[in-house]
TITOR-384004 format. One record per residue (C-alpha): y negated, x, z negated; residue in three letters. Coordinates in steps of 0.05 Angstrom, whole numbers, plus 5000, padded with zeros to 4 digits. Each point is the difference from the previous one (the first is absolute). Example, Ala and Ser with C-alpha at 12.3 -4.5 7.8 and 13.67 -1.06 7.14 Angstrom:
<sites>
509052464844Ala;493150275013Ser;
</sites>
This chain:
<sites>
313825780620Met;501549285006Ala;506949815013Thr;501849475056Asp;502049584945Asp;493450084976Asp;496049995057Ala;502949355037Ser;496949405004Ser;501749314977Pro;500949435033Val;498049554939Arg;496250324952Arg;498549604936Asp;493750044958Ser;503350284940Asp;503850445050Gly;500350795014Asp;493250405005Asp;496649905063Glu;495950624987Asp;506550525003Ala;500849635066Leu;493050095020Glu;499650784977Gly;495049994966Glu;501150244917Val;493350144969Gly;496650015059Gly;501550844999Asp;502850095077Arg;499450754983Ala;508249874972Ala;502649995055Leu;497850615016Glu;504850294946Gly;492549994934Asp;502449544940Val;494049854958Ala;498450364940Pro;504349804938Gly;506349595048Asp;503550605004Ala;505550154948Ala;500050734972Thr;505750515023Asp;504849764943Gly;499549335018Asp;499650205068His;507950255009Arg;502249454940Asp;496849505062Ala;503350315054Thr;506849844946Ala;496749315016Glu;498849995057Ala;502349275010Asp;494949794957Asp;494350305030Ser;494849555028Thr;499950105072Val;492849635033Ser;494050285036Val;495950474958Gly;506150234949Glu;505950255033Tyr;498750695036Thr;503950475049Trp;501950364922Ala;502649454977His;504949855066Phe;502450654992Leu;501350034932Asp;504149475010Glu;502850185074Tyr;498650784997Gly;503750564978Glu;495750374934Glu;494850405013Gly;498849555060Asp;493649784970Val;497050774995Glu;502150215071Ser;496249345034Leu;493350164952Tyr;500450685009Arg;502950174926Gly;496149534966Arg;501949274972Asp;493349495024Pro;500649624943Arg;499450424949Glu;492550275035Ser;498049244979His;503350024922Asp;496150454967Arg;497349914940Ser;492349835010Gly;501350225071Gly;496349705053Ser;500449925076Arg;493050415007Trp;501150404947Asp;498550765015Asp;502850294940Ala;505650225048Asp;495850105056Ala;503650745011Asp;506749695004Glu;501049805083Pro;499649275001Pro;507149615009Thr;501749735066Pro;500649164997Thr;502049875077Arg;506050425010Pro;500450215079Thr;505650105040Arg;500850654978Asp;500049914935Asp;506149575018Trp;504450605019Gln;498950324923Asn;503849394980Val;508349954998Glu;500149305019Leu;499049725066Asp;496649364997Pro;501649805071Thr;506249844990Asp;501949255017Glu;501249964921Gln;494850204963Tyr;493249775059Leu;502450155073Gly;493450345020His;495450614975His;496049754935Pro;494050265037Val;501549415050Asp;500649474943Thr;493849705002Glu;500049855069Asp;506449825001Glu;498649464941Ile;494549755052Ala;504449935051Asp;505149714958Ala;494549554971Ala;498149745069Gly;506549795011Glu;500849654943Ala;494449625011Lys;502849705074Arg;505849904978Ile;496749484944Gln;496349655045Ala;505749965039Ala;503149674937Phe;493349604983Asp;499849785074Glu;508349744993Phe;499049814934Cys;493249545028Asp;502549285011Pro;494849915052Glu;503950585037Thr;507049874997Thr;503349415032Pro;504149544948Val;507150145038Val;507450254966Lys;499850604991Asp;493150244998Thr;496649604953Trp;502950294938Met;497649884927Trp;494650384994Glu;497549665049His;500549354957Tyr;496750324945Lys;494650325035Arg;498449215024Glu;501749494933Tyr;502050494943Tyr;494350654980Tyr;493349954980Glu;494650085044Asp;499150704979Asp;507750265019Gly;502049944930Ser;507049694974Arg;496349314959Pro;499950094926Arg;501049294939Asp;496449784951Asp;502250594950Asp;498450535060Gly;508250075015Glu;501950025077Ile;501749465028Asp;506250155042Arg;501549755047Phe;505749495021Asp;503249925063Ala;502949404983Glu;494549664967Asp;496150175051Ala;504549615074Leu;502249494951Gly;506150105018Phe;506750594992Asp;497050575046Pro;507050185012Asp;499749295044Val;494450195051Ile;504050075058Glu;501749254993Asn;494349724985Ala;496650285055Leu;504849855049Ala;499549174962Arg;491850135013Gly;501350235061Ala;503349335026Asp;495349584969Arg;494050455046Ala;504349775053Glu;499849354986Glu;491950144983Leu;498750255065Asp;503149385037Asp;497049604977Val;492050394999Val;500950105073Glu;501549225007Glu;494349734945Arg;494950485026Thr;495650165061Val;501150625040Asp;492450384992Val;498050675020Asn;502450574966Glu;494450535012Glu;494149394975Leu;498650124921Asp;500249344978Glu;497350174928Asp;494850255035Ala;499049425047Phe;500349484940Phe;494150414966Ser;492849864996Asp;494650474989Glu;501850034929Arg;506950185009Gly;501549344964Arg;505649555045Thr;496849475043Thr;501649204999Ala;503850055050Ala;505550454990Asn;507350195025Arg;503849474965Tyr;494049475044Asp;503250365062Leu;507549754985Glu;498149374971Lys;495949805074Ala;506050195053Val;505549544984Pro;506850174973Met;504949975070Glu;494850485037Lys;499350544965Lys;506150215039Thr;497450155064His;492550094988Phe;497650665005Arg;492150274974Glu;497050225060Val;492249964975Glu;496449854927Arg;493549984993Tyr;493349614947Trp;496749515029Val;497949764925Asn;500650474947Lys;502949914952Pro;502149285016His;502649945061Ser;503150545051Phe;504249935075Val;507050245021Val;503250075078Leu;506749904983Phe;504550195073His;505849484988Ser;506050265024Val;503649335000Lys;495249765043Glu;496950565046Asn;493649784982Glu;493350174948Lys;498449594950Lys;493450014966Tyr;499649914917Tyr;494849934959Val;500550144939Val;497949724924Glu;500549924929Pro;505249574993Tyr;500249394955Gln;506549794958Asn;500249184998Arg;495849944935Ile;494450385027Glu;500049525069Thr;499249434964Asp;494450204957Leu;496050375060Thr;501449255025Glu;497949754933Phe;494250374993Leu;498149855074Thr;498449294987Gly;496050134928Lys;495450495029Leu;498349505061Arg;498249524948Thr;496850584962Ala;495250275062Ile;499049305016Lys;496049844942Tyr;497250774985Asp;491750115000Asp;500050035075Glu;494450575000Ser;504850384958Ser;506449975060Ile;495150225061Gly;501450065073Thr;503250765001Gly;506350224999Asp;498150424933Gly;497749444968Thr;505049455014Arg;505250684975Arg;496650024933Arg;499749354981Val;508549945033Ile;500550504945Glu;496549854941Gln;503349235006Gln;506750195008Ser;499150464946Leu;496749544953Glu;506249485019Leu;506050364980Leu;495850194926Glu;498449254989Arg;507849935020Tyr;501550694954Asp;503750215047Leu;496350635006Tyr;496150464946Asp;495550555026Pro;500350344936Gly;494850214956Pro;497350495059Asp;498849465042Gly;503450085070His;504350565017Ser;496850645058Asp;506249785039Ala;498549345014Leu;495649875064Ser;495549644982Leu;492650025027Ser;495549904939Phe;500050444942Arg;507550124971Pro;497349834936Asp;500349264998Gly;493349925014Ser;496749595051Thr;492650034975Glu;494450475019Glu;498150434946Thr;495350504999Asp;501750685048Pro;496650404944Gly;496150665005Ala;506050445036Val;500349405052Ala;493249795001Gly;498850675032Leu;504249925039Phe;496649425041Asp;493450344989Arg;502750595047Leu;503849735049Gly;506250114968Leu;501949314979Gly;507049745017Asp;501849275001Asp;505950044975Gly;503349645049Ala;508250124998Ala;505749955073Thr;506349674988Asp;503450714983Gly;497450044927Gly;493949864959Ser;493850385002Gln;495549914947Ser;490950234981Arg;501950634972Asp;493650194961Gly;502650724972Ser;496150585012Leu;506150155029Gly;498849575057Ser;493650155001Phe;502350815009Ala;502849865050Arg;496549515050Arg;494250654986Leu;506350435033Gly;502550264942Leu;506650234967Asp;505450224944Glu;498450755040Ala;493149894999Ser;495550484957Phe;506550474986Gly;503749454977Gly;496149744935Arg;498749205024Leu;507749885001Gly;499149674936Gly;495049505041Leu;506049795051Phe;504649914954Ala;503249275015Glu;499449464953Pro;503949774947Ser;501949435022Arg;508449835021Arg;501750235078Asp;508250214992Asp;501249375051Gly;502249245015Leu;503349764930Asn;506549705025Gly;501050365055Ile;507150245005Ala;505149705033Ala;505149634962Arg;505449465030Pro;496749285021Glu;506749624948Pro;497050524942Ala;493349735011Val;501649445012Leu;504249864940Glu;494650434947Asp;494249385025Asp;495350274969Ala;492949664955Gln;495650515038Thr;498450385056Leu;501450755010Thr;494050255038Glu;503850175070Tyr;501449094987Gln;491949885009Val;499050605052Glu;503549685039Lys;497849314987Leu;493650175007Leu;501550295077Tyr;503649425020Tyr;493349554979Leu;495850375028Arg;504450025070Arg;499749354994Asp;492149764991Phe;497950575030Ile;505350305047Gly;504149695059Tyr;505549824956Glu;506550305025Arg;497150345054Ile;495650494961Asp;504050485008Gly;500450055069Ile;491749945022Lys;499250404952His;504250555054Asp;495150325039Ile;506950205054Asn;499949185019Val;495749785044Glu;503249255013Asp;503249574946Ile;503649415021Ser;503649324969Cys;503849625051Asp;501349484950Gly;504649614953Tyr;504250424963Asn;498450595051Ser;499650674980Pro;493250385012Val;500050505059Phe;493950605001Val;498450385062Tyr;501350694976His;496350535023Ser;505650505001Asp;505749495000Tyr;496249545035Glu;502849254984Gln;505049924948Ile;501649544944Ile;498749924929Thr;503049834948Asn;495349504978Val;500949285012Leu;495849334988His;502749364973Glu;498049375044Glu;494349774945Thr;498050524981Glu;499050275080Leu;495149355014Asp;496850254931Asp;497950535025Phe;498749995072Val;494149414967Val;497550634949Lys;499850465062Leu;495549485038Ala;496149884940Gln;498450644988Arg;497850145077Ser;494749384988Gly;504749585041Lys;503249384984Gly;507049805027Ile;504449354984Ser;503849655043Lys;494749585049Arg;498250875020Arg;506750334997Pro;498350595030Gln;493450584975Val;498050645015Asp;496450274952Ala;497250574965Thr;502850324936Leu;495450274952Pro;502150775012Asp;497749925069Gly;507949815032Ser;500949565054Arg;505449404991Ala;502549315028Gln;502249524958Leu;505949335020Thr;500249574953Leu;506449564994Gly;505249825045Arg;494749545048Glu;499150535055Val;505750554971Ser;507749825005Asp;501250504934His;493849734964Gly;494450334965Thr;498150775027Asn;494650544999Tyr;498750675049Thr;494750534953Ile;497850555050Arg;498650594943Gln;492050194990Phe;500750665001Lys;494950254945Asp;498550705039Val;499949885076Pro;502850565052Phe;494750455033Thr;501050335068Pro;502950564968Ile;505049574982Asp;501649745061Leu;500450635044Val;505050274943Asn;504149485025Trp;498749985069Asn;497549334999Thr;495050345051Phe;498750765020Ser;494550334977Leu;496449995067Glu;500349284999Glu;498050044940Met;492650365012Ala;498749545061Phe;501449334958Leu;493650464949Trp;495750245052Leu;500849185026Cys;498849614938Ile;494350334993Glu;496749885051Asn;501649144993His;505650005057Lys;504249424964Ser;506549955000Leu;507049514996Ile;506050194962Phe;505349725029Ala;508149994993Gly;506049594964Gly;500249924928Thr;501350474960Ala;496650525050Ser;494350324962Gly;494549585016Lys;497349914943Thr;500050654979Thr;498250385054Ser;494249545001Leu;499050064931Asn;500550755001Ala;494950165067Val;495849574951Ser;498150604972Leu;495950265064Phe;495449544995Ile;493650214968Pro;497949894944Ser;493549875005Asn;502249435039Ser;500149254978Lys;506549675019Ile;502249285010Val;507749814994Ser;502249195023Ile;505749814974Glu;504849324989Asp;504050454947Thr;497750794977Arg;504250495029Glu;495250535009Val;497550434950Glu;494150595013Leu;497450554955Pro;492749845024Gln;495849644948Arg;494749665053Asn;505549505010Trp;500549285013Ile;507049714992Ala;498949365029Ser;507549404993Val;500449365018Thr;499949414974Arg;503849425018Pro;497549234983Ser;500349714941Phe;500849245040Ser;504349715058Asp;493149905050Asp;500150864991Asp;493049954967Lys;497650674967Gly;505150475030Asp;497150635019Val;502950225062Asp;500850745030Glu;493849825058Phe;495349844929Asp;502150614977Leu;498450245050Leu;493749675012Glu;497450224930Ala;502250755009Ala;494649965064Leu;495449944948Arg;502850514956Gln;497550495048Arg;507250474999Pro;500950625026Asp;508049865008Tyr;503949354996Ile;506849964988Val;504249415011Met;507049914972Gly;506749775036Glu;497949625069Ile;505349465007Arg;496249485034Gly;494249785018Glu;495450344960Glu;501550705053Gly;494249565047Arg;495650114933Thr;501750795002Leu;498750055061Phe;493549584992Gln;498950534942Val;500650625042Met;495549635062Ser;494550094948Thr;500150645012Gly;503550154922His;504650514998Thr;507449524976Thr;506050284976Tyr;506849494984Thr;507150105006Thr;504549525048Phe;507349815020His;502450255062Ala;505150525016Asp;495950365063Ser;492950045031Val;502349375061Gly;501549604944Glu;495149984958Val;496349925070Leu;504949415021Lys;498149634915Arg;493650075009Phe;498149685067Thr;504549414984Thr;500849404960Asp;499050054941Pro;495450524999Ile;496449895060Asn;494850575003Val;498050185078Ser;500350625035Lys;494150205013Thr;498549934923Met;505550624999Phe;494250575026Ser;497749894918Ala;506350374974Leu;500450625014Asp;507550234965Leu;506449744987Val;506550314954Ser;506749815000Ile;504150214946Gln;507049944997Thr;505149944946Ser;506050495025Thr;504950374984Arg;500650935013Val;505950274979Gln;503249334956Gly;493050054953Asn;497149365016Lys;492150365014Val;493849605032Arg;496150385058Arg;493949785041Asn;502949865073Lys;493249985029Ser;493350185003Leu;495649515061Thr;494049965012Glu;497649205032Ile;496050315064Asn;497249425031His;501049225036Tyr;502050175068Asp;497549285025Ala;502750125078Glu;508250044972Asn;498049554928Asp;502950554960Glu;498050484947Ile;500550685011Asn;503150484945Val;501050694993Gln;505250404948Asp;496450564973Val;505950214951Tyr;508349785000Gln;505550084965Trp;505350305024Gln;507449764966Ala;504250395024Glu;496350714968Thr;495449634948Asp;493750225025Glu;493149805033Phe;497450095064Leu;493749995023Gln;499949645067Met;492950145032Gly;493150034981Ala;497349444953Ser;494049655034Asn;498049804928Thr;498050724983Leu;495649965059Glu;496249494982Glu;498950314932Ile;498550665036Arg;494349615043Phe;497749564949Asp;498250554941Arg;498650495058Gly;504950604996Trp;503650385054Thr;506350085013Glu;501150624950Glu;495949734952Thr;505549384992Leu;506150384992Gln;496150404943His;498649394966Glu;507849895017Leu;501550674983Phe;497149994936Val;503349374964Arg;506450335035Gln;498050514939Val;498349664942Val;506049595010Leu;504450555013Ala;496650314938Tyr;501149504956Leu;507749915017Ile;502350835000Glu;496250024933Arg;504949424980Gly;492949614974Leu;502249215005Asn;497749704943Thr;495649355021Tyr;495250304960Thr;499450655028Gln;500849705075Val;494649544990Ala;495250514975Ala;501350525050Thr;499549385058Leu;493149704973Gln;497650714986Ala;501450165066Phe;497649415029Ile;492950124962Asn;499850714998Asp;504350415050Ser;496750604986Glu;502049974926Thr;506449855012Ile;500850485051Leu;497550564957Thr;504549894946Leu;505949945055Met;497750735019Ala;499550214928Glu;506649784986Asp;496549654939Asp;501149345021Leu;505649824942Glu;496050234943Arg;493249575029Ser;504949424989Leu;501650124932Glu;493449874970Asp;500549295039Leu;499949344961Arg;496949505035Glu;495649785066Met;494649385000Glu;500849795064Ser;507750034997Val;505449994945His;504650515008Ile;500150094928Asn;506949874989Val;504550054934Asp;504450615001Pro;506049534966Lys;500149595059Lys;499250575053Glu;505350344976Glu;505049465013Met;497749905073Val;506050295043Pro;495350485039Arg;504350345059Pro;501250755016Asp;497350205066Pro;505750255045Pro;501950655020Glu;496149885078Glu;494049584972Val;499450694951Leu;500950465066Glu;494449605034Leu;495649944944Cys;501050764991Arg;497950145075Glu;494749584998Ile;496750404936Leu;501650645034Ala;495949825065Arg;495049704941Ala;499350644960Glu;498250355078Glu;495549535030Glu;496149624927Leu;501350134944Phe;496850855009Pro;493349555025Asp;499949694922Tyr;502150614956Arg;495050254957Gly;495649314993Arg;498549754934Asp;504849345002Ala;498149404954Asp;505849634964Glu;503349365027Val;496949654945Ala;493550165034Asp;502349775062Ala;501349424987Leu;492749884959Arg;497549735058His;498349294998Ile;493250044948Ala;494149605010Asp;494350255037Glu;494250234981Pro;493949445009Asp;494050225044Val;494049854968Ser;493250025041Ala;494550434971Arg;494149725047Tyr;499149295006Glu;505449515022Asp;501049805073Arg;504149615031Thr;501150585067Ala;502950394946Leu;505849574966Asp;501850015078Ala;501650635009Leu;504150074940Asp;503349565013Glu;502550155066Ala;499650794974Thr;506349744958Arg;504049555057Gln;498050525057Asp;504550475016Pro;495550395047Glu;496050084930Leu;504750024957Asp;504950415034Ala;497850674953Gly;496350224948Glu;494250215041Asp;499349275026Gly;493649914962Pro;498250664984Ser;497850225068Glu;495849445004Leu;496550174941Asp;495550655019Ala;494050194975Ser;492449915031Asp;500250645022Asp;505550035046Asp;497949385042Gly;503949785058Pro;498950755033Gly;506150204958Glu;505649585026Leu;498350305071Glu;503250664969Asp;506749665004Gly;501049764931Gly;497549544948Ala;497750484936Pro;502949574941Pro;496149894939Leu;500650614962Asp;496750345064Ala;493849874945Gly;492350035021Glu;500150745009Gly;505850025054Gly;503950344960Asp;504850345060Gly;506550104955Glu;499649354974Ser;498749595067Ala;505950575022Asp;505949754949Glu;498949215012Gly;498450145073Gly;506450364994Asp;504349374958Asp;496749465047Ala;503350295065Asp;506950054944Ala;501049244980Thr;494849575043Ala;505049715057Thr;494749375017Pro;502849545049Glu;496949385017Thr;503349235000Asp;498849845067Asp;503550705025Gly;494850235034Asp;499850714968Asp;507950085004Ser;498450575044Asp;495450474954Arg;503450464964Pro;500049954920Ala;491950144968Gly;497349735066Gly;498050725029Thr;500149835073Asp;493649534989Ala;493450254973Ser;499349704929Glu;494749595039Glu;501849735037Glu;505649794942Phe;493649694952Ile;497349685062Glu;506549685014Glu;501549714925Leu;491749884981Leu;498249845070Gly;494550265038Glu;493549804968Asp;503950264934Ala;499550675013Ser;492849965039Glu;497749804942Glu;503350524963Leu;497150535052Glu;493449804981Lys;500949834921Glu;505150374970Gly;506049834967Trp;495149624946Gly;503250394938Phe;495550474969Gly;500849694925Glu;508150335005Phe;496750655010Glu;502050274925Asn;505749615000Ala;506550504981Asp;503850155068Pro;505949984955Glu;498749324989Asp;499649785074Ala;506350355020Leu;503949834939Gly;508650035008Asp;504749945056Asp;502049415000Thr;496149885063Gly;498449304970Ser;492449694988Asp;499950384940Glu;493750415018Ala;495949255001Asp;498850094930Gly;494350395023Asp;496049545050Gly;503049665067Val;497150145070Val;496649535032Asp;498250255069Pro;498649185030Asp;494149914942Ala;499249285042Asp;507349794986Gly;501849875062Asp;505350385028Asp;504549585024Ala;506350465000Glu;499350054925Thr;499349184991Asp;506249965040Ala;503750394971Ala;498349704925Ala;501549325027Ala;506350185019Asp;501550134927Glu;498049424975Asp;504349605033Asp;507250064984Glu;502349225018Asp;500350325076Thr;506150245028Ala;500050585042Asp;505049865055Gly;500150855012Gly;506350384967Arg;496850684998Asn;492149765015Gly;493849994961Asp;505349674943Asp;501750805003Glu;493750214982Asp;497349444954Thr;506650314957Ala;497350635005Asp;493949894983Ala;502049584936Asp;505150714975Gly;497550715006Asp;497850045059Gly;504450455035Gly;506249765022Thr;498849385047Glu;506649564987Gly;502550254935Gly;494249614965Ala;
</sites>
């Protein structure tokens, strides 16, 4: 048995140390030796045994060699071995000449026991349990060793953890020399280092420290004093940042490389005198990796600060940027105009190419033999080539399969066209794990250098200037390219602010004045951006030119729309501003807010939003009024998602403010005259006159400021639905401003307006919020009292921050009357819209794509959306949506992620749950189990109708009837409108007397089953309504009057009598396939492919001709708001929902 000294594990064991196999307990691999056996030929003879006893100290004490016999020879009495092994010595039985463990020669002899039992140990004089020997019974030795080994492992693990520099702090009385050795002395395998001759290189503490170890305490004391002094310097010269922020992750790109703008630039951006009282509040990227924003709170000034941080340039780099700017202007001016183009991507490529050529021409930068580094954010190929090359076989295959890549790059890094097989495999949806990992080699990154920008390591600026290097590092080139792109293509000093989606307004009040921003979370806040006098003048002129406007001292003020859609008010010089040139930019949102956002912000209640939805669908005109920055335009853009996508929209503005998702949208903008006599001036009235010829369903006017208000009401008086924004704090102010100078709208015209939404910017519990103060109806003009009658439908209660419904709505009553709904149907339609909004809010489906797709799909096919919601399958269906032809909802996911979508408050969530719980009982059970199409299928409603072809001679009456069928909702309301007239000769008019017109698929044989199915379908879908309102009391399907009376009323008495005598005249259609005649369930004219009914052979149907004539008169404006104009619009749509178009 091994002694403690032999079994102990050293802390460190050199490669030439003790045999570790002995420590593991395996010698010769024969574990039987542990039980007392000795391998043949290894045991000593009996005579030698005594000699071994005499020389016990020389015995090899190791596992497999040292047995209990050796132990008793060394510590026991004579004869103890025979007593223990019952008169035999186990060493002798294994030492017989030629003997073997498996020999049968001594089969008659009893076997020698190999593991003594407790009874055997009773025959031994020695007591092995004594502390001086074993301290336990020999039979328990194996268990004792196992327990000791486990404890040894625990102690070793604790010791290793203690010695690990990662887990042990470097403090006095804790950190020991062993820690130092493990970190700085031992080799990677834990052994001591050796010299070239193989000798151990002994550790020398004094050589390691550089001074006598005996004076460590004094050295540490002096170091502590210096550390305190340095800590004071750090506190004075660095900014207090958020300790919880992981700066390593923040200043790393997706490849783990350090960003161009980093912590060094943050320190350089904050003046030294402000660092002591600035505390970081928030930090986020606005144009990674080149610019980020830090929000500070100044403890000294008790206000917030907005700092834009960009890569810092020293004096030499700034001078070089100015030099290159002048050279670039000349180079671009004389460059081939065809290569410059007009797009920002093309201009960027030209600027980068020209800049690099200038740097190489002046020997300031050498890209090396491998070309430009991948770390440079270039928009062209990293190898420096600018000419188009053969894409190669793989790249050509990409294009043929529609997997091409334009190779565009963002400012955040380069993206070259990859013609490798790995790229091809990725585009096919494969990855490294596909096919059991056998494709892993295809996805290996190219061997190009990708270790970040050379020279990005921070160095003291004096040292960099003193070096006065002859060439630029990659980091310096990257900074130069960024500033050149920013100044030539971007917005110069405010470019970082323009990228911040949280900023609503940007304003500069004059020369040497800091720029202010309106932040969505911190409101008005000062920035670190400052314009010099000449620079500010040039910048304002540049903004005007980019907007297609001219600004000068002759015309010092300009309202403009920037290329990105932002609105700008520009003022040049001191002629009209004491502080000099100034500008204000209202930021344009790339991704608009949605009705869901307005409800989650509590700007509108969910009931109000459902009310507006129903009103907008039914062509009710609306004005959003309120003060500055009260959210008027935001609300207008959001509720525009309720406009059906198959509607035509025309907007009329003097400055682009409205952004609508519908593609069938003409955005008209006024144009001032280029001369002093106002010739060539295009004002709102001119655009309105053009709009009326463009046959719009909805007209949207920008903010009303003056006389164009009269134009607004002229538009509404022509029967067109109109939306606009207006500056007023109450409905009374709206009426007063519209009816007095300079607008002067007649009070009698106000009946054309339906609703006014008053919005306000206020505070709730100290937070600035936007609320809809009231939703008011304009009822009628009271001539007797010369006043306009108004009524609040909803009001906001400031005390409780709740919205109250003030009473019944006359607008809803008009909708109910115009649509022929009952009160129950009206409430059902409102409830269904509340359910859709509540579902989107409760499920968290609040992105622009999700909301726009759901709303538009519901307007066009409510059954599909309700079925998907009932099955709770809407979100999965929305994931398959990519793009809708008539509505732009394919938003860039990166831009969508940047939009600060609000989370619904708890009271809104609770209301949504109540609505959905009610829907589970009253609505969803009717839709469960149905086969629902995908949302994308519901959106594909704009399709060319099949051409109508007649199989007999053309007649004028045929065309007239076809045109009337397309326009008259009487005939277009259901899918069986034309089919009911397509009965066969055998049925004749007599069939009409049985209470239902047989559809076309009844056939000549009068198939009862087909006829029943067709009749049921007709009753379920057809809801005829006439333009003159005579049939308003007739239930759906016209079941109160006989079909014969209906046909006589439609075609005339003479035509009906002729039909009774001669039949329908459809003999040549006897072999027509009923399925072809019936078509699908779209309710359109698709069944006309097999022929069109001509009930009036002479074409004398006055009613049909009048309908066709009304269709051709596009310039005639309908003075009624909800009359025939809606019916005509309905005929252009799906024929189902009037007013929804």
